Backbone as CSV, one residue per row, in Angstrom:
resi,resn,N_x,N_y,N_z,CA_x,CA_y,CA_z,C_x,C_y,C_z
1,MET,-13.080,138.032,-4.347,-14.419,137.651,-3.150,-14.180,136.384,-3.064
2,ASN,-13.898,137.124,-1.283,-13.863,136.055,-0.166,-15.393,134.514,-0.388
3,ARG,-14.793,133.421,-0.562,-16.234,132.460,-1.082,-16.626,131.571,0.147
4,LYS,-16.025,131.972,2.032,-16.013,131.935,2.954,-17.162,132.544,3.602
5,ILE,-17.685,134.204,2.989,-18.998,134.683,3.321,-20.162,133.789,2.516
6,LEU,-19.944,133.387,1.412,-21.273,132.650,0.735,-21.526,131.435,1.368
7,TYR,-20.757,130.962,2.536,-21.405,129.359,3.241,-20.796,129.680,4.372
8,HIS,-20.798,130.598,4.736,-20.361,130.506,6.586,-21.601,130.327,6.887
9,PRO,-21.204,128.842,7.736,-22.317,128.074,8.766,-23.915,129.547,8.941
10,LYS,-23.191,129.881,9.552,-24.159,131.047,10.015,-25.236,131.622,9.438
11,HIS,-24.493,132.075,8.767,-25.295,132.697,7.029,-25.863,132.005,6.897
12,VAL,-25.516,130.863,6.627,-26.477,129.313,6.185,-27.629,129.024,7.432
13,PHE,-27.365,129.153,8.751,-27.850,128.567,10.030,-29.457,129.725,9.839
14,ALA,-28.630,130.964,8.861,-30.217,131.785,9.674,-30.918,132.136,7.881
15,GLY,-29.878,131.701,6.916,-31.629,131.279,6.239,-32.355,130.227,5.350
16,SER,-31.252,129.944,6.163,-32.467,127.816,6.616,-33.464,128.472,7.328
17,MET,-33.154,128.369,8.682,-34.082,128.734,9.640,-35.123,130.082,9.159
18,CYS,-34.875,130.677,8.435,-35.866,131.469,7.388,-36.532,131.474,6.638
19,LEU,-35.779,130.445,5.955,-36.676,129.315,5.004,-37.533,128.644,4.834
20,THR,-37.142,127.843,6.427,-37.512,126.639,6.969,-39.237,127.501,7.385
21,LEU,-38.922,128.192,8.549,-40.228,128.664,8.599,-41.173,129.322,8.349
22,PHE,-40.778,130.687,7.500,-41.875,131.695,6.614,-42.694,130.050,4.844
23,LEU,-42.019,129.203,4.852,-42.214,128.145,4.058,-43.766,127.513,4.612
24,GLY,-42.774,127.317,6.260,-43.965,126.487,7.160,-45.696,127.504,7.616
25,PHE,-45.380,128.469,7.516,-46.278,129.806,7.884,-46.510,130.137,6.933
26,VAL,-46.591,129.730,5.681,-46.477,129.563,4.354,-47.784,128.925,3.536
27,SER,-47.667,127.832,3.968,-47.730,126.845,3.652,-49.223,126.022,4.431
28,TYR,-48.883,127.110,5.721,-50.032,125.527,6.634,-51.536,125.487,7.018
29,PRO,-51.703,126.734,5.953,-53.640,127.019,6.255,-53.983,125.704,4.835
30,PHE,-52.155,125.373,4.061,-53.235,124.345,2.926,-52.684,122.542,3.724
31,LEU,-52.089,122.421,4.311,-51.367,121.523,4.938,-53.446,120.457,6.021
32,PRO,-53.470,119.343,5.898,-54.279,118.366,6.666,-53.860,118.756,8.489
33,GLU,-54.898,118.550,9.141,-54.944,118.627,10.498,-53.063,117.790,10.743
34,ALA,-53.034,116.916,10.496,-52.009,116.087,10.414,-51.305,115.620,9.149
35,ILE,-49.956,115.943,10.141,-48.746,115.521,8.448,-48.000,114.076,9.079
36,SER,-47.450,114.282,8.337,-46.134,112.815,7.577,-45.361,113.397,7.863
37,VAL,-44.071,112.817,8.344,-42.853,113.631,8.888,-41.886,111.974,8.997
38,HIS,-42.380,111.122,8.914,-41.964,109.722,9.241,-42.173,108.385,8.145
39,TRP,-41.021,108.095,7.549,-41.519,106.770,6.347,-40.522,106.041,6.978
40,ASP,-41.317,105.029,6.773,-40.082,103.644,7.146,-39.144,103.103,5.733
41,SER,-38.755,102.172,5.780,-37.912,101.789,4.462,-38.831,100.880,3.589
42,SER,-40.361,100.572,3.614,-41.014,101.032,2.186,-41.292,101.838,1.591
43,GLY,-41.333,103.266,2.143,-42.195,104.216,1.927,-43.202,104.706,2.634
44,ALA,-43.581,103.132,3.797,-44.714,103.704,4.010,-45.004,104.487,5.612
45,VAL,-45.910,105.573,5.261,-45.414,106.338,5.981,-46.133,106.477,7.434
46,ASP,-45.409,106.136,8.647,-44.772,105.077,9.965,-45.087,106.210,11.039
47,LEU,-45.225,108.060,10.725,-45.336,108.742,12.352,-46.019,110.158,11.113
48,LYS,-47.169,110.644,12.623,-47.571,111.580,11.635,-48.114,112.548,13.232
49,VAL,-48.114,114.109,12.393,-47.577,115.043,14.378,-49.041,116.243,13.616
50,PRO,-49.685,116.074,14.310,-50.597,118.033,14.066,-49.540,118.938,13.631
51,LYS,-49.942,119.591,12.268,-49.528,120.189,11.765,-48.599,121.580,11.909
52,TYR,-49.813,121.957,13.547,-48.272,123.152,13.906,-47.637,122.044,14.677
53,LEU,-46.591,120.875,14.931,-45.645,120.830,15.128,-45.001,120.412,14.463
54,GLY,-45.702,120.161,13.009,-45.013,119.483,11.922,-43.568,121.096,10.994
55,ILE,-44.609,122.303,10.922,-44.179,122.983,10.489,-42.832,123.271,11.315
56,VAL,-43.364,122.969,12.396,-41.832,124.082,13.426,-40.846,122.966,13.912
57,LEU,-40.569,121.549,13.310,-40.147,120.812,14.327,-38.526,120.720,13.344
58,ILE,-38.715,120.634,11.605,-37.069,120.823,10.961,-36.255,122.438,11.723
59,PRO,-37.652,123.528,12.053,-36.653,124.509,12.153,-35.786,124.481,13.600
60,VAL,-36.665,123.946,14.878,-35.898,123.724,16.037,-35.240,122.636,15.985
61,ILE,-35.507,121.428,15.074,-33.787,121.171,15.346,-32.731,121.771,14.337
62,ILE,-32.480,122.353,13.145,-31.402,123.486,13.057,-31.094,123.368,13.967
63,GLY,-32.061,124.261,15.113,-31.315,125.657,15.672,-30.760,124.439,17.121
64,ILE,-31.145,123.299,17.065,-30.204,122.564,17.840,-28.754,122.536,17.388
65,VAL,-29.688,121.659,16.275,-27.489,121.205,15.697,-26.930,122.519,15.277
66,GLN,-27.006,123.629,15.728,-26.778,125.169,15.407,-25.977,125.186,16.483
67,GLY,-26.857,124.966,17.951,-26.535,125.438,19.755,-25.379,124.447,18.896
68,ILE,-25.474,123.482,19.126,-24.292,121.521,19.341,-23.715,122.176,18.068
69,PHE,-22.855,122.824,17.519,-21.818,123.119,16.505,-21.123,123.618,17.271
70,GLU,-21.875,125.377,17.648,-21.466,126.241,18.398,-20.408,126.356,19.697
71,LEU,-21.074,125.162,20.100,-20.348,123.838,21.380,-19.391,123.943,21.707
72,SER,-19.608,122.698,20.625,-18.228,122.171,20.090,-17.059,121.654,19.260
73,SER,-17.631,123.468,18.202,-16.905,123.939,17.391,-15.365,123.594,17.716
74,THR,-14.348,123.977,18.071,-12.807,124.431,17.737,-11.855,125.233,16.805
75,SER,-12.596,124.648,16.194,-11.849,125.739,14.268,-12.668,126.462,13.699
76,ASP,-11.694,126.928,12.890,-12.358,127.517,11.390,-11.965,126.741,10.285
77,ASP,-11.920,125.434,10.694,-11.359,124.900,9.206,-11.841,125.094,8.205
78,ASP,-11.881,125.409,6.809,-12.989,125.145,5.336,-13.736,124.766,5.681
79,GLY,-13.395,122.632,5.480,-13.862,121.870,6.176,-15.365,121.408,7.085
80,GLU,-14.484,121.975,8.227,-16.264,121.923,9.189,-16.579,123.141,8.281
81,LEU,-16.525,123.389,8.148,-17.633,124.838,8.081,-18.467,124.235,6.821
82,LEU,-17.779,123.792,6.016,-18.664,123.156,4.844,-19.846,121.937,5.341
83,ILE,-18.908,121.933,5.694,-19.681,120.465,6.818,-21.054,121.169,6.924
84,ARG,-20.613,121.287,8.362,-21.644,122.613,8.845,-22.846,123.233,8.321
85,SER,-22.804,123.939,6.550,-23.100,124.339,5.917,-24.236,123.369,5.297
86,LEU,-24.222,122.493,4.605,-24.486,121.720,4.187,-25.513,121.217,4.513
87,SER,-25.273,120.754,6.317,-26.483,119.984,7.040,-27.447,120.684,7.042
88,PHE,-27.035,122.236,7.417,-28.413,123.617,7.081,-28.813,122.804,6.320
89,ILE,-28.199,123.040,4.925,-29.101,123.105,3.343,-29.716,121.934,3.606
90,PHE,-28.873,120.821,4.000,-29.792,119.862,3.854,-31.127,119.134,4.886
91,MET,-30.992,119.413,5.548,-31.965,119.526,6.381,-33.767,120.850,6.447
92,SER,-33.100,121.847,5.628,-33.855,123.077,4.955,-35.006,122.332,4.007
93,LEU,-33.867,120.697,3.213,-34.189,120.181,2.097,-35.108,119.695,2.546
94,VAL,-35.266,118.259,3.405,-35.567,117.556,3.662,-37.429,118.601,4.684
95,HIS,-36.933,119.451,5.304,-38.465,119.804,5.947,-39.338,120.496,4.070
96,VAL,-38.368,120.825,3.063,-39.437,121.647,2.141,-39.974,119.801,1.436
97,LEU,-39.109,119.111,1.385,-40.013,117.711,0.678,-40.904,116.544,1.848
98,VAL,-40.606,117.740,2.856,-42.162,116.854,4.045,-43.247,117.976,3.376
99,LEU,-42.685,119.215,3.334,-44.195,120.204,2.960,-44.679,119.755,1.257
100,LEU,-44.415,119.692,0.296,-44.627,119.153,-0.572,-45.266,118.371,-0.366
101,PHE,-44.713,117.568,-0.194,-45.280,115.138,0.887,-46.507,115.853,0.818
102,ASN,-47.580,116.454,1.846,-48.143,116.960,2.474,-49.037,117.480,2.195
103,LEU,-48.511,118.449,0.870,-49.738,119.050,-0.318,-49.743,118.622,-1.146
104,GLY,-49.080,117.037,-1.543,-50.306,116.297,-2.656,-49.290,115.939,-3.986
105,LEU,-48.276,116.082,-3.757,-46.884,116.035,-4.647,-45.637,115.175,-3.730
106,ALA,-46.293,113.906,-4.044,-45.118,113.029,-3.838,-44.163,112.773,-4.630
107,ILE,-43.108,112.517,-4.293,-41.294,112.157,-4.889,-41.197,110.940,-5.546
108,PRO,-41.105,110.258,-5.536,-39.659,108.908,-6.423,-38.685,108.941,-5.149
109,ILE,-38.778,108.404,-4.390,-37.113,108.427,-3.801,-35.544,108.640,-3.985
110,PHE,-36.075,107.634,-5.060,-34.832,107.890,-5.823,-34.397,109.351,-6.532
111,VAL,-35.250,109.756,-6.815,-35.196,111.368,-8.067,-35.077,111.964,-6.829
112,LEU,-35.386,111.918,-5.102,-34.869,112.875,-4.040,-33.217,112.576,-3.657
113,ILE,-33.040,111.030,-3.917,-31.633,111.135,-4.002,-29.894,111.201,-4.827
114,VAL,-30.675,111.178,-5.446,-30.125,111.793,-7.190,-30.589,113.294,-7.350
115,LEU,-31.340,113.635,-6.803,-31.716,115.707,-6.437,-31.101,115.566,-5.665
116,SER,-30.512,115.113,-3.878,-29.377,115.770,-3.297,-28.063,116.048,-3.503
117,THR,-27.758,114.225,-3.937,-26.525,113.757,-4.315,-26.033,114.999,-5.407
118,VAL,-26.773,115.387,-6.573,-26.212,116.523,-7.511,-26.029,118.371,-6.905
119,VAL,-27.417,117.910,-5.742,-27.366,119.490,-5.264,-25.718,119.665,-4.544
120,PHE,-25.705,118.313,-3.628,-24.358,118.635,-2.962,-22.989,118.498,-3.086
121,VAL,-22.987,117.488,-4.232,-21.775,118.174,-5.502,-21.568,118.805,-6.381
122,ALA,-23.443,120.045,-6.681,-22.477,121.305,-7.523,-21.895,122.227,-6.414
123,ILE,-22.876,122.445,-4.832,-22.214,123.047,-4.117,-20.757,123.336,-3.200
124,SER,-19.814,122.348,-3.223,-18.938,121.562,-3.141,-17.521,122.169,-4.539
125,LEU,-18.323,121.247,-5.649,-17.677,122.360,-6.550,-17.247,123.459,-6.628
126,TYR,-18.714,124.187,-6.634,-18.768,125.973,-5.950,-17.656,126.545,-5.455
127,ILE,-17.964,125.398,-3.958,-17.578,126.407,-2.625,-15.419,126.227,-3.250
128,ASN,-15.810,124.879,-3.776,-13.865,124.538,-3.529,-12.841,125.008,-5.241
129,SER,-14.028,125.494,-5.476,-13.432,126.414,-7.698,-12.445,127.870,-7.515
130,ASP,-11.403,127.342,-7.656,-10.474,129.479,-8.203,-11.412,130.273,-9.092
131,ILE,-12.713,130.282,-8.666,-13.644,130.845,-10.008,-13.585,132.510,-9.753
């Protein structure tokens, strides 16, 4: 099986866009009118936006990043493709966590750091394995 197909940035980009938009629209009726989208270093919310903007913010950022990658990419190096794919996965994870926080599920930052690290290491090991 060709592992490049599994993590090619264009496929991951499409999946990330679909996932983030779907989750945003499904959670929309349950979100407060203003949702938290940024926290300071102590963990206190320091920026809220209207919920209609909050559900499309990360998908728009993912689209902009994809555009920048397409304009600046000069090779099909496996490492570059992996970094691009992981960036989309990371942004999708951030979107999910923002939605969960605004739905009332506050997750400690330490748990998020450990979870993110485990996910990135597992994906990297799987993609780089010869199994």
